[in-house]
N, C-alpha and C positions, 0 to 999 in steps of 0.2 A: 903050240903057237903062242907067241908073246901077246900080252894084252895090248889092245889098241890105246894109244895115248889120246887123251881128250883135248885135242888142240886142232886148229885148222891147218890144212896143207897149204903150202905156198907154191906158186908157179909163176912163170914169166911168159904170158902170151904175146904173140906178135900183134894181134888186133883183138881188142876186147870190147864187148858190149855187155853191160849189166842190165838185165831186164827185171822189172818188178811189177807186181800187181798194185797199181795205184794210178794216178792220173798221168798223162803225158807231161813231162817237165824237162827243163834244161838239165843236161848231164853235169855231174860233179866230176871234175878231172883230177885224177890222182896219178901223176907220172904218165905212164903209157895207157892207163885204164880210164874208161868212162863208166859212170855208174848211175843207175836208178835204184830206188828202194821202195818199200811199202809205205813210206812214212808221210807222203804229202797228201794222201787222200784216203778216205775210208771206203771208197767204192771199188768194186771189181773193175778192171780195165776193159775198155772196148777191145774187141778182137780176140778175147779169150773165151773158151767154151767149157762149161761144166758137162761132163759126159761120163760114161761108164762102159766097161767091157762086161758082157754077159749080164746086163741089168735086167732085173725081174720086175722092178717097180719104180718108185720115185727115186730121183738122183740125190746124192749127198748134198748138203748145204755148205758152200764155201764162202767165207767172209774175210775181209780185212778188219782186224780188231786190235785194240790197244793191248800191249803186253809189257809189263814192267821188266821182264827178263829177256826182252828181244835183243838179239845180237846187235842190231842197229835199231835203236829206239826211234819212235815209240810203238810201231805197229808190226804185225806179222800177218801172214795168210794162214787161215786155220779152217779145218773142217769142224764146223760147230754143231752139226746134227747129222747123224747117220740114219737114213730112212730105210735102208735095205742092208741088213747085217749078214746076209747069206755069204758063206765062206768063199764062193766062187766069183763074187763081184769085185771088179777092180775099179776104184773111183779115180777119175781123171779131171784135171784142170789144165787145159793146154791151149796153145795158139798155133795156127798154121801161118800166122803173119811173120814169124821168125823161122828161117830155114837154115838148118844145120846139117852138114854132111861130114866134113873133116874138121875137128876142133875139140874144144873142151866144153863141158857143161858141169857146173859146180853149184851146190846149194848148201844151206844150213837148215837143219830140221830137228824137231824134238817130238818124240812119241809121248802123247798125253795119256790116252786111255785106250782100252780095247781088250776084250776077253777072248775073241776068236783070233784076232790078229793085232799087231801093233807096228808102228814105224811107217816106213815108206821110202820114197826117193824120187828120182827124176826119170822122165821118158824123153826120147829124142829119135830123130829120123822118123817122126810120127807120120804115117800115111792117113790113118783115121783111128777111131776108138778101138779098133780090133787088130791093128797092125803097127808095131813099134818095138823099140828096145827099152828095157828097164834096168836100173840098178837100184837096189833097195837093201835097207838094214832092218832087221826085226829083233827087238829086245827080248821078246818071249822065246824065240828060237835061238837067240844069240848068234845069228849068222848074217853074213853079207853076201848077196847073190847078184849075179848078172843073168838076165833072161832076154829072150825075144818073145813077143806075142804075135802070132800069125793066124789070121782068120779066127781070132778069139781064143786060140789054144796057146798056152805058155810052155816054153821049153827052156830049161836051165843050161847056161853056157859055162859058168864057173861058180864056185862056192867056197867061202871061207867060214870056218866054224870056230866055236869056243871063244867068242869075243865078249867084251865086258861093259859096253855102253848100256846104261840102264834107262828105264822109263823115266822121263822128266829131265834128262840131260840133253843139252844141245850138242850136235855133232855135225861134221861136214862130210859130204860125199862128192867126189870129183871123178868124172869119167873123161878119158882121153880116147878119142876115136879117130883113126886115120886109115883110110882104105878098108881092109877087112880086119884090122887089128884093134882090139878094145882093151883098155886098161882101166881098172877100178881102184880108187884110193879112198880110204876111210880114215879121217882125222890125220892125214898126212902120211899114211902108210899104204904102199901099193900091195893089195891083197888079191886082186883078180886080174886075170889076163885070158883072152880068148881070141880066136879068129872066126869070123862068121860073115857070110855074104847074103844073108836073108834079105836085108834092105840095103841096097847099094847107093841109092839116091838120097839127096837132101830131103829132109822132112821137118815137121814141126817139133816143138819142145813143150815140156810141161812137168806137172807134178802128179804123183801116183800114190795111192794107198789101197789097201785090200780089206774087204769085209767091213768090220766095225772099228777099224783103226782110226782114231781121231788124232790128227797130227798137225803141228804148226810148222810153217816154213818161212825162211827169210833169205835175203841176199842171193837170189838166183843169178848166176854168172855164165855167160856164153862167150866163147872166143873162137875165132876162125883162123885156121892155119893159112899162111901165105901159099900161093900157088907155086 
């Protein structure tokens, strides 16, 4: 498999809403897109939840922090403290206030540290902390995977191996989900495709890491397909 290029994928959504962990603010209009980012406030936004799948103790600490290398300066969302590094724990920061069924969900992220696990990705069609879809990239394993989590148990739907994005590099994951078809893009290359009907209805969206993976996120983008 060819190495993944370290660049953002491009797409043209029909209706776009960019959501960010920051205060509520007026959108910035860029052509057909509207956007919010992490940069107007250092507080976590109302309506978002810190949670975990298979939590055994205290939840991870999520913060909006300044980052000189943020894709959109000056702030990013970061897990700043891991309180439970058990390998089976999935750390979540998500909102039920935004409902996605058919559309795209894209974000930029950077794996910072982690001995058991690194990296992360996005979750969508979230019912609760034990039921959702995930797309994630792990620099330690050098793989990009699509899963669902049902009743706390994770099942893999597709897998791309032998990739080259390293710890400390920003990269982009984009998911396109319509009906039962899911496509996964990493830095502009389509690498994953699956069909699944585990979660058919609209659900929440959010961020995901595993175990002791400390990760930074920026520029979460959600778009809805026209009926």
